[in-house]
VEXLUM-956009 format. One record per atom (N, C-alpha, C): residue in one letter; y, x, z. Coordinates in steps of 0.2 Angstrom, whole numbers, plus 5000, padded with zeros to 4 digits. Last residue first. Example, Ala and Ser with C-alpha at 12.3 -4.5 7.8 and 13.67 -1.06 7.14 Angstrom:
2
s498950645035/s499550685036/s500050645039/a497250665039/a497850625039/a498450665039/
//
This chain:
469
x488749025008/x489149055004/x489349125006/x487948945017/x487649005014/x488049045010/x488948855021/x488548895026/x488248955023/x489448805009/x489848835014/x489448885019/x488248755004/x488648805000/x489148845005/x487948645013/x487548705012/x487848765008/x488948555012/x488948595017/x488548655016/x488548475002/x489148515000/x489148575006/x487548395009/x487348445003/x487948495001/x488448335018/x487948375020/x487648425015/x489048245009/x489448295012/x488948355015/x488048165006/x488348205000/x488748265003/x487848105018/x487348145015/x487648185010/x489048035020/x488948095024/x488348135021/x488847935010/x489447985010/x489348045014/x487747875015/x487747905009/x488247955008/x487747905033/x487847865027/x487847905020/x486647955045/x487147975040/x487147925034/x486547835059/x486247885054/x486747895048/x487447825074/x487247805067/x487047855063/x486547875089/x487047885084/x486947845078/x485747885100/x486047815098/x486547825093/x485047995103/x485747995105/x486047925103/x483448035111/x483848005106/x484547995108/x483048125121/x482548105115/x482948065110/x483548265128/x483748195126/x483448175120/x483248395130/x482848345133/x483048275132/x484048475123/x483348475121/x482948425124/x485548425115/x485248435122/x484448425121/x487048465106/x486348465106/x486148465114/x488348445095/x488148435101/x487348425101/x489548525086/x488848505085/x488548505093/x491148495080/x490748515086/x490048485084/x492648545071/x491948515070/x491548545076/x494248505068/x493848535073/x493148505073/x494948535052/x494548495056/x494248535062/x496648605051/x496048585048/x495648555053/x497848625058/x497848585052/x497248575048/x497848605076/x497848635070/x497948595064/x497548545088/x498248555086/x498348585079/x496448445095/x496548485089/x497248485087/x495648435110/x496248425106/x496348475101/x494448355120/x494548405114/x495148385110/x494048335136/x494548315131/x494648375126/x492748275145/x492948335141/x493448315135/x493048195161/x492948195154/x493148255150/x492348245177/x492948235172/x492648235165/x491148355181/x491648315184/x492248305180/x489748345172/x490348385173/x490848335176/x488448285169/x488848255175/x489448305177/x487648425164/x487748355163/x488048335170/x488448575159/x488048545164/x488148465163/x488648655144/x488948615149/x488448575153/x489048795135/x488548765139/x488748725144/x489748825119/x489848795126/x489248775129/x489948955109/x489548905111/x489648885118/x491149035098/x490949025104/x490448965104/x491949075087/x491349125089/x491049095095/x492948995084/x492348985080/x491749025082/x493748945099/x493748975093/x493048975090/x494848855111/x494248865107/x494348905101/x495548885127/x495648885120/x494948895116/x495348775140/x495048835137/x495248825129/x496048725156/x496048725149/x495648785146/x496148605170/x495948675167/x495848665160/x496348485176/x496948535175/x496748595172/x495148405168/x495548405173/x496248445172/x494748495155/x494448455160/x494848455166/x494948535138/x495248515144/x494848475148/x494948635124/x494548595129/x494848595135/x495948655109/x495748665116/x495248615119/x496448735095/x496148685098/x495948705105/x496848825085/x497348795089/x497048725091/x496348895074/x496248925081/x496748895085/x496548805064/x496848865064/x496848895071/x495048715065/x495648725060/x496048785060/x493548775067/x494148755071/x494748765066/x491748745067/x492348765063/x492948735067/x490748725077/x490548745070/x491148775066/x490448765092/x491048755088/x490948775081/x489148685100/x489348735096/x489948715092/x488648635116/x489148615111/x489348675106/x487248585124/x487548645121/x488048615116/x486948525141/x487148515134/x487448575131/x485548565152/x486248565150/x486348545142/x484448445159/x484548505155/x485248505153/x483848345167/x484548365168/x484748435165/x482748295164/x482648355168/x483348385169/x482948175156/x482548165162/x482548235167/x484648225152/x484048185150/x483648185157/x486448185157/x485848225155/x485248185153/x487948145148/x487448135154/x486848165152/x489648165144/x488948185143/x488548165149/x491048115134/x490748115141/x489948115140/x492448165126/x491748165126/x491448165133/x493848115117/x493648125124/x492848115123/x494948195105/x494348155107/x494148165114/x496448195095/x496048205102/x495448165102/x497348275082/x496948225085/x496648245091/x497748365072/x498248335076/x497948265079/x496448355061/x497048385063/x497448345067/x494948265068/x495448285063/x496048325066/x493448305074/x494148295076/x494648315071/x491848265073/x492348285069/x493048265072/x490248295079/x490848265080/x491448295077/x488548275077/x489148305074/x489748265076/x487148295087/x487748255085/x488248295082/x485348305085/x486048335086/x486548285084/x483648315090/x484248275087/x484848315089/x482748405095/x482548355091/x483048315087/x482448565097/x483048525097/x482848465092/x481448665096/x481348605100/x481948555101/x481848765089/x481448715085/x481348655090/x483548815091/x482848815093/x482548755090/x484548845076/x484448825083/x483748825085/x484648865062/x484648925067/x484548905074/x484648735057/x484048775057/x484048835061/x485848655057/x485448665063/x484848705063/x486348675044/x486748695050/x486348705056/x485348635035/x485548705035/x485948725041/x485348495038/x484748545040/x484948615040/x486048375036/x486348445037/x485848495040/x485248275025/x485748285029/x485948355030/x484048275017/x484648245014/x485348255019/x483048315025/x483348365020/x483948335017/x482748295041/x482948255035/x483348295030/x482448355052/x481948335048/x482148305042/x483648365059/x483348425056/x482748415052/x484948265058/x484248265059/x483948325056/x486348215066/x486148265062/x485348275063/x487448075066/x486748105068/x486548155063/x489148075068/x488548065064/x487948105067/x490948025070/x490248055073/x489748035068/x492748065071/x492148035068/x491448065071/x494448025073/x493848055076/x493248025073/x496148045072/x495548015069/x494948065071/x497447995083/x497248035077/x496647995074/x496847985100/x497347975095/x497148015089/x495547965106/x496147955110/x496747935105/x494047905103/x494547925100/x495247915103/x492547955112/x493147905112/x493747945108/x490847945115/x491447985111/x491947935111/x489547975126/x490047935124/x490647975121/x487847995129/x488348015125/x488847965124/x486747935135/x486848005136/x487548025134/x486547805132/x486747815139/x486847885140/x487347755116/x486947795120/x487047805127/x487947715102/x487647675107/x487147715111/x489347735092/x488847775096/x488647725102/x490347675086/x489747655084/x489147695088/x491547715091/x491347655094/x490647635091/x491947825082/x491547835088/x491247775092/x491447785065/x491947785070/x491547795077/x490547905055/x490647845058/x491147845063/x491348015042/x490847995047/x490947925049/x492448035034/x491748045031/x491148015035/x493448035043/x493347975038/x492747975035/x493548155048/x493248105052/x493148045048/x492948275036/x493548235039/x493148185043/x492548435028/x492348375033/x493048345036/x492148565022/x492348495019/x492148435023/x492748705029/x492248655030/x492448585027/x493148845020/x493348785024/x492848735024/x492048985021/x492448935017/x492648875021/x491149045029/x491649085025/x492049045020/x490549015045/x490748985039/x491249035035/x489149095053/x489849085052/x490049055045/x487749015059/x488049055054/x488749045054/x487648985077/x487648965070/x487949015066/x487949025090/x487249025088/x487149015080/x489249125098/x489049085093/x488249085091/x489049165116/x489149185109/x488949125104/x489649045129/x489249105126/x489449115119/x490348985143/x490449005136/x490049055134/x490148845154/x490048915152/x490148925145/x490448725166/x490548745159/x490548815158/x490348695180/x489848675175/x489948685168/x492048695183/x491448695186/x490948665181/x493148795175/x492948725175/x492248725177/x493948905169/x493948885177/x493748815178/x493048985156/x493448925159/x493448915166/x493149145152/x492649095155/x493149045158/x493449235137/x493649205142/x493149155145/x492549385133/x492649315132/x492849275138/x493549535134/x493049495137/x493149425135/x493949695129/x494049625128/x493449585130/x493449815142/x493749795135/x493849725135/x493749885158/x493349835154/x493749825147/x493750055161/x494049995161/x493749945156/x493050175160/x492750125164/x493150055164/x494450275159/x493750265158/x493450215163/x496050185156/x495650235160/x494850215158/x496650185139/x496450155145/x496050195149/x496950235126/x497350265132/x497150225139/x496150165117/x496050245118/x496350265125/x496250035114/x495950055120/x495950125122/x496850005102/x497249995107/x496950025114/x495850025091/x496550035090/x496950045097/x494649995097/x494750055093/x495450075092/x494749875103/x494649925107/x494849995103/x494949795091/x495449795096/x495349855101/x493649815085/x494349835082/x494849845087/x492849755094/x492749825093/x493449855090/x493149615093/x493349655099/x493249735098/x493849575077/x493249585082/x493549625088/x494549465067/x494749515072/x494249525077/x494549415050/x494349405057/x494549465061/x495049325035/x495049385040/x494849365047/x494949235025/x494449225030/x494449285034/x496049155015/x496049215019/x495549205025/x496449104998/x496049095004/x496049165008/x498049064991/x497449104992/x497049084998/x499449044980/x498949014985/x498349054985/x501149084977/x500449094976/x500049054981/x502449024977/x502349084973/x501549094972/x503148864977/x502548904979/x502448964974/x504848844979/x504248844975/x503748884978/x505848754988/x505648814989/x504948824986/x506148624984/x506748674985/x506448744985/x504848564984/x505348554978/x505948604978/x504148604996/x503948634989/x504548624984/x504348555008/x504848605006/x504748624999/x503348465009/x503948435010/x504548485008/x502148525008/x502248475003/x502948455003/x502148615020/x502248645013/x502448595008/x503348585033/x502648565029/x502748585022/x504248615047/x503948645040/x503348615038/x504748585059/x504748535054/x504448555047/x504848685067/x504348635069/x504248585064/x505948765063/x505248785062/x504748735063/x507148675053/x506848695060/x506148715059/x508148745041/x507548715042/x507248735049/x509348815040/x509348745039/x508748705041/x509148955041/x509748925044/x509648845045/x508048985033/x508048995040/x508648965044/x508548945021/x507948915023/x507948925031/x509549035018/x509748965020/x509148925023/x508949145013/x509249145020/x509349075022/x507449075005/x508049115005/x508349115012/x505749084998/x506349055002/x506949095001/x504249044990/x504849084990/x505449054993/x502849015000/x503448994997/x503949044996/x501049014999/x501649065000/x502249034996/x499748945007/x500248935002/x500848975004/x498048975011/x498748985012/x499148965006/x496548925020/x496948925014/x497748935016/x495848925032/x495848985028/x496248985022/x496048805039/x495848865043/x495948935038/x497448745030/x496848735033/x496648805036/x498748785026/x498548715025/x497848695027/x499948885032/x499248875032/x499148795031/x501248955024/x501048895027/x500348895026/x502549085024/x501849065023/x501649005027/x503949125015/x503749085021/x503049065019/x504949265009/x504449215008/x504249175015/x506149345000/x505949315006/x505449265005/x505949494990/x506049424990/x505849394997/x506649654993/x506149604994/x506349534993/x507749734993/x507349734987/x506849684987/x508249745006/x508649705001/x508249694994/x507049715019/x507349755013/x507649715008/x507449625033/x507049635028/x507349685023/x507449555050/x507749605045/x507249615040/x508049445062/x507549455057/x507849505051/x508749475077/x508949465070/x508349485066/x509449425093/x508849445089/x509049435081/x510349465108/x510349435101/x509749465097/x510249405125/x510149455120/x510249415113/x510549385142/x510649365136/x510549425131/x510049325157/x509849385152/x509949365145/x511049265170/x510649255164/x510549315160/x510649315187/x511049305182/x510749295175/x509749345197/x510149295198/x510649275193/x508049365191/x508649385194/x509049325195/x506949325184/x506949315191/x507549345195/x506449275169/x507049305172/x507049285180/x504649295165/x505249255167/x505849305170/x504149415153/x504149385159/x504749345160/x503749415135/x504249435140/x504149395147/x502949495121/x503049435126/x503649455130/x502149545106/x502649555111/x502649485115/x501349635093/x501249585098/x501749595104/x501949665077/x501849695084/x501849635089/x502249615065/x501549605067/x501449635074/x503549645062/x503449575063/x502749565066/x504049795071/x503749765066/x503549695067/x505649805080/x504849805080/x504649775074/x506949885088/x506649855082/x505949865082/x508149875100/x507449885099/x507149845093/x509649945104/x509249895099/x508549925099/x510949935117/x510349975113/x509949925109/x511649845124/x511949865118/x511449905114/x511249895140/x511549845136/x511749875130/x509750005141/x510449985143/x510749935138/x508049975144/x508649985139/x509249965142/x506349985144/x506949995148/x507550015144/x505149865140/x505649915138/x506149915143/x503549855147/x504149825147/x504649885145/x501949835138/x502449885141/x503149855141/x500349765139/x501049755138/x501449815141/x499049765142/x499349825138/x500049825137/x498649655147/x498649705152/x498949775148/x498649565136/x499249565141/x499249625146/x497449595131/x498049615128/x498649615132/x496549525139/x496449595138/x497149625136/x496949395137/x496949415143/x496949495143/x496849375123/x497549375126/x497449405133/x495849365113/x495949425117/x496549435122/x496049255105/x495449255110/x495449315115/x497149295097/x497249245103/x496649255108/x497249365086/x497149405092/x497149355098/x497349285075/x496749315076/x496649345083/x498049135074/x498249195077/x497549235079/x498149055058/x497749075064/x498049135067/x499648955053/x499149005052/x498749035058/x500648865055/x500048845055/x499548895053/x501848965047/x501748905050/x500948885049/x501249135048/x501849085046/x501649025050/x500749295043/x500849245048/x501349195046/x499449375033/x500149345033/x500149295039/x498549515040/x498549455037/x499349425038/x498149645044/x498649635039/x498749565036/x497949695061/x497749665055/x498349665050/x498349805070/x497749765072/x497449725065/x499549875070/x498949895066/x498349855066/x500349825079/x500549805072/x499949825067/x500049885091/x499649825089/x499849795082/x500650005095/x500150005090/x499749945088/x501049945111/x501049995106/x500449995101/x501649785114/x500949825114/x501049875109/x503049745124/x502749755118/x502049795119/x504349645132/x503749685132/x503349685126/x506049625136/x505549625131/x504949665133/x506449565153/x506549615147/x505949605142/x506749485165/x506449465159/x506549505152/x507249545176/x507649495172/x507449475165/x506849655184/x506549585185/x506949535181/x507149785184/x507749745185/x507549665186/x506149875182/x506449875189/x506949815190/x505949865168/x505449835173/x505649835180/x507449805160/x506949855162/x506449835167/x509149805154/x508449775155/x507949825157/x510849755154/x510349805155/x509749775157/x511349645141/x511349665148/x510849715149/x511049605129/x511849615130/x511949635138/x509749675119/x510049645125/x510749655126/x509249655103/x509749685106/x509949655113/x508049675091/x508149635098/x508649685102/x507549645075/x508049685079/x508149645085/x506049645067/x506449605071/x506849655075/x505449665050/x505449675057/x505949635060/x504449715035/x505049685039/x504949685046/x503949805021/x503849795028/x504549765031/x503149795005/x503749795009/x503549785017/x501949774998/x502449814996/x503049835000/x501149685005/x500849735001/x501349784998/x501949595011/x501849655015/x501349705011/x503249505006/x502649525003/x502449595006/x504149455020/x504149485014/x503349495012/x503949395033/x504549375029/x504549405022/x502849325045/x502949365039/x503549345035/x503349295062/x503149275055/x503249325049/x502849395076/x503349355072/x503049335065/x501549355089/x501849395083/x502349355079/x501449345107/x501449315100/x501649375095/x501349285123/x501149335119/x501149305112/x502749175129/x502049195128/x501949255123/x504149205140/x503849195133/x503149215132/x504949125154/x504449175151/x504349155143/x505649035162/x506049075156/x505549125153/x505248975173/x505048945167/x505348975161/x505849025185/x505149045183/x504849015176/x507549085183/x507049035185/x506349055182/x509049105174/x508649125180/x508149065182/x508849095156/x509249075163/x508749095169/x508949195143/x508449175149/x508849165155/x509349165127/x509549175134/x509049155138/x509549235111/x509049215116/x509249225123/x510449195096/x510449215103/x509849195107/x509949245080/x509949195085/x510049235092/x509949265062/x510149285069/x510149235074/x509049315047/x509249255052/x509449295059/x509149435040/x508949365037/x509149305041/x510149575035/x509949525040/x509749465037/x509449705025/x509849655026/x509649605032/x509349885020/x509049825023/x509649765024/x509550025016/x509549965012/x509149905014/x508950085030/x509050105023/x508950045018/x509950075045/x509350055040/x509550085033/x511050115052/x510350125055/x509850115050/x512250105045/x512150165049/x511350175051/x512149985039/x512150045035/x512050105039/x512149895051/x511549905047/x511549965042/x513449895057/x512949945059/x512349945055/x514349815050/x514649875052/x514049925054/x513649695048/x513949735042/x514149805044/x513349655061/x512849685056/x513149725050/x514649615064/x514349665068/x513749695064/x514849505055/x515349565055/x515049625059/x513849415060/x513749445053/x514249505053/x514149345071/x513749405072/x513749445065/x514749225069/x515049265074/x514749335074/x514049165058/x514749185057/x515049235062/x512849145065/x512849185059/x513549215058/x513249045074/x513049105076/x513049165071/x513548935065/x514148965069/x513949035072/x512248915060/x512848935055/x513348965059/x511648875071/x511348935067/x511948955063/x512248755075/x512348815079/x512148885075/x511848665066/x512548685066/x512648755070/x510648615068/x510648675065/x511348705064/x509948545082/x510548545078/x510648615075/x508748585088/x508748535082/x509348535078/x508448755091/x508848695092/x508848645086/x507848875088/x507448815090/x507848755091/x508748975088/x508448955082/x507948895082/x509148985101/x509548945096/x509248925090/x508248975115/x508249005108/x508648965103/x508148985132/x508548955126/x508548995120/x507148955145/x507248995139/x507548965134/x508048875158/x507448905156/x507548955150/x509448785151/x509048815157/x508448845154/x511048715147/x510448755145/x510148775152/x512248655151/x511648625153/x511048655151/x513448645136/x513248655143/x512548625145/x513148725120/x513248665125/x513148685132/x514048875114/x513448835116/x513548775121/x515248935111/x514948895106/x514348845109/x515749015121/x516148965119/x515848915114/x514749105122/x514749055127/x515249005126/x514949185110/x514349135111/x514449085116/x516149245113/x516049205107/x515449155108/x515749325124/x516349275124/x516249225119/x514749405119/x514649365124/x515149305125/x515449475108/x514849425107/x514749385113/x516349545116/x516649505111/x516049455109/x515549625124/x516049575127/x516249525122/x514949705114/x514549665118/x514949605121/x516049775109/x515649725104/x515249675109/x516449855120/x516949805117/x516549755112/x515249935122/x515449885127/x515949835124/x514349945106/x514749975112/x514949915116/x512649945099/x513349915101/x513649945106/x511650055098/x511850015092/x512649985094/x510250175100/x510950145102/x511250105096/x508550125098/x509050165096/x509750135099/x506750125098/x507350105102/x507950155099/x505350045090/x505750105091/x506450075094/x503650005085/x504349985087/x504650045089/x502450045081/x502649975079/x503249955082/x502050185082/x502050135088/x502150065086/x502150235069/x501550255073/x501550205079/x503250185063/x502650175059/x502050195064/x504250225072/x504150155071/x503450145067/x504150365072/x503950335078/x503850255077/x504650385059/x503950415061/x503750375067/x505950335059/x505450305055/x504750325057/x506550415069/x506450345070/x505950315066/x506550535061/x506150535068/x506050455070/x507350505050/x506650515049/x506250515056/x508550385049/x508350445053/x507550455053/x508550265042/x508950325039/x508650395043/x507150165041/x507650195045/x507950255041/x506150115031/x506550065035/x507250105038/x505550125015/x505750165021/x506250115025/x504150025009/x504850045009/x505050085015/x502550065005/x502950035009/x503650065008/x501150034995/x501750074995/x502250034999/x499450045000/x500050005000/x500650045000/
//
């Protein structure tokens, strides 16, 4: 991959490429005071917690902030960067209090990363550091090397299953007010809450090479991507929570579409990030839910390499289930169920074949995008546990909740659930593709599920190519 040069100073360039971020002086005290006064005159009263102007529904603020800060960038960008431009600018204010933290994440892809590199400029307007307890930026060195997938709206976060391990690697930047921290869009970062007595104000700016077209990536399923050509106005005018590919296509054309089945395994995480950890320190571990009677194991089924051609409408409604052992409820959205018979070649035998031969019957539950299902389980004569295999999960954005406890689901896991778990199992799919669950219990003789309709049988035959593909 041919990459453009980011910094004028070779030492900064080398450190940036190696670590994924770099710190340099930028603003003087006069500029800091000018920005703080101008910003405080713009913002509405009553802000609290973590305030990100880019997320405000009223996009007028984005235009006003751009006008306030653009002269500053015009002065300093030529000094720091090699032919780069600001794409969008926002203030981020952490008001004192425990709710001002920011979770671990990466930023969205701005340019075609086969040829260019983009990043984010973060400039605190007050001193920050681990000893000040005011919510300074935290980063994971070298995390920009974990993968090369495009990130955008509704795209999977491949690092998410390793959040607990990765959070132990975060380093808090110590910086005086006005210094700039520039990081690659792929560098994982977060920040703790501001527990001081004063607001922690900062400005952030997405930065891209002038020679690069701006893009925005939209995931339309677990694996499918649509890449739109956009401009600076897109980031000013379009709220990030309202982006839908079909709605922005008329103004921002689709440059390309492709499937991406990239994965990030624990060995890769340790290889890149674990070298500096003390000997004997545990590597990435599969998260175990704090839910009595629920355990997480490794996937038992073959991994899918293409999107599962499954929608709830292809199956039967949950109310068709008639069983003392299983109850499925559609809370909102669309949920479907179907019996999977390993002895019926017309249905989904390729899916259940890897399971133990003593599994007499199984149930498939499909939870469509932005839908929720509640599942209640009872045991058989010997109270054998239920197994729930996560067949496929939209964009790694699905959860299992029981009571106040939650578990992020991913396609590499199998859930072992004791019968009579206290509380209903709530499966919420926040992604854009289906959440498909395969339920089995070796000691339950029948599930009382509707048999596969002709439509579901045709779907089962299509599934064979996805499983074997």
